[in-house]
C-alpha positions, 0 to 999 in steps of 0.5 A: 354130585356130593351127598348133600346135593343128592339129598337136596335134589331127591327132596326137590323132585317130590316137590316138583312132582307136586307142583306139576300135578297138584298145585293151583288156586290163586295168590302170587306166591303159590303159582299155577299150572303153566305159571312162569316168573322170569327176570331179564332184558326186554329184547323185542317189543310188540308185546315183549320178549324176555329170556326168549319168551314172547309175552302178550302184555295186553291187560297186564299190570305194568309198573315202572319203578314205583309208578303204575303205568296205564299200559305197556307203552312205556316199556323199551328194549334194553329194560331189565324187567320181572315178568309174572304170568303163564307160559304156553306149551311151546315154551316160547310164548306166554301171557304176562300178568305183571310186568315190573321194571325196577329203578336201580338208581335215579339221580345226578351224575357226579363223575364221568370217566370214558375208559375206552373212547367211544365205547365205554364210560364209567359214571357215578350216580349218587355214589353208585358206579354205573357202566355204559357201553355202546351197543349194550346200553340202550339210550331212551329214544324219547329224547334223541339228543341224549346219547353216549356222546352227550351225557354230561355231569349234573344230568339226572338219569335213571339207570336200569340193568344188572348188578354185578357181584362187586356192586357195579351196575352194568346198565342196559337202559338209561334215561335222562330225567332232567338237565340238572338236580334243581330242575328235577327236584322242582318238578316234584320228583324223588331221587332213588337208589336200591341196593345192599346196605353196609356200615349200619349205624343205629345211633346216628341213623345212617347206612351206606349203599356203595359210596352213598351215605343215607341218613334215615333219621326221620323215616320209619322203615317200611316192610321191615317184616320182610327182613330176617327177624324184622330187624334192620341189618347190614346186607339187607336190600333197601329202596331209598327215596329222598330229595336232599342230596349233597356231596355223598349223602342222601337224606331219606324221605322213604326207606323200604325193605325189598325182597330178594329174588323173584316174586313167586315161590313156586312156578313151572318155569322160572328164569334169571339172567344176571351176574353170579354171586355167592357161588357155593361149589360144594352145595352146587348153588349160586344167586342172581340178584338175590335169587337162590339157584341150585345147579346140581342137575343142570345142563350147561350151554356155551361153557362148563360147570367148572367155569362158574365163578362169581361175577360171570353172567349167565341165564339159569332156568328151571322150575321154582320150588319153595323159593329156589330155582332148580336149574335144568339149564345154565347158559353162559351169556358171553359165548365166545372163547379162546384158549391159547398163547398171547401173541401181543399185548398192549396194556395202554391200548387195552388189546390182546392177540392170540397165537394162531388167530390172526386178525382177531383183536380182543379189547380189554377194559379193567371194568368190563373184563374180570381177571383170574390169576392176574390183576390187569393187562399189566400182569399179562406177557407175550407167551402166557397161556390164557383162557379168554371169554368174550362177547361182541360190543360196539354200535356195529357189534364188531368189537370183541370185548373180553369179559373174563381172562384167566392166566392159566400158565406163564408158559405157552401151550401147544394147543389152541381152542376157538369157540364162536358162531359159524359165519360161513361154511363149505362142506365140499371145501372142508372149511368153516369160518369162525370169528373171521378165522378159517378152520380147515377141517380136512385134517380132522378124523371122522371120529373127531366131528362131535356133538354134545358128548357124541360122535357125529362124523363129518357128514352128519356134522355138516348136515347139522351146521347152520350159520350162527351155530356155536362151534368149538374148534381145537388145534395143534399149534405146530407149526404148521397149525392143524385143526384136529377136533371140532364140536357143536355147542348148543348155545340155547 
């Protein structure tokens, strides 16, 4: 750790001690014993589960966009939400005081591009690029006719999800508001978009949010005191409302400055799920959705600190101290990894296979897959040595979608690495199945059965193994292929 980070952590340790033993009182910015502030996807209902914590929502204040809801009945699996409340000592249950579901964009669809048939669509909603993915994006179940197949040009939709570092919205929940813009406006609704502004023109009273131009000539900016120096500037996050949208311009009827990151300044437990931006490896910090996170003392799950990069999706958790999450854990959301040589590549079909992993076909999409040392599949050749991070996709979860591909070397390697969840195992038969690949452990030395930084030995390793456990196996390609090391990886 560098000197700057050591000083930072030392100072924060004092703050954390103060937070744990002497904070209290009221007020949304101070926090309290057991207080929590979390931002992530709703993964289960019956109350709501967010980032692995089941929150009781009876009596909670629930806000959907700018609308105060009468209860929690409008919440849905797939919605990205911020929860303020308390967490119990078990760390997996709690009580929500405030549940807020933001609307990133609500407007008409002006373009649809189905980049992978039946799997991925890129749509444009009021100048915002929105990615829809089967098995990842939840379609509002209040309208069973609104589906991946039926979404159409001109539909007015409300999209909610995670904003990437390139301004693309990876949608986790989408709702059809009206069949067309005229119907939507006639019902008294507002168009809405939230995002970082650029190209600010104070003379003509315009700015842009991605490909949308906003005309704010007739409005007074709300909550401008939340901006640095109280001044409107490029890079601010604004929420814009309007009813007049033509081509690529929205005439604003309301503009509000939004606060980046979580609401609480201090909390015993804070969690953020999303895509990394503003990575600073020297200071050991990054941001998610504008929230500053220090990872100097964090434990990394399903990946290594060296793998951090802008655009990769993680979940970070730790105490919130003076507006900064001091991460104790950073978990990579795409937990499947392969490191090996390209056996086949089909740029037209968007697929790759890896030498030694017969039967695994990796799907690549130029919008969902981020590349390093290469621009696209067109830059990848048979024999290239790659690092591939992936997750399951599709309605049945059987498609392996690459989220990041790094071209390590143009020349092949003699090593192969496979990381994934255990599907089955047989200690007697020395066999573990990962992503359909049979890993023969009979040739692995007892000292090469490992846990997190410790030697377990074969017997202990198999005693700890369960279906679903994340495991990393390493092999010499040969021929023949020989697995020679295996490690338990703590995904949670």
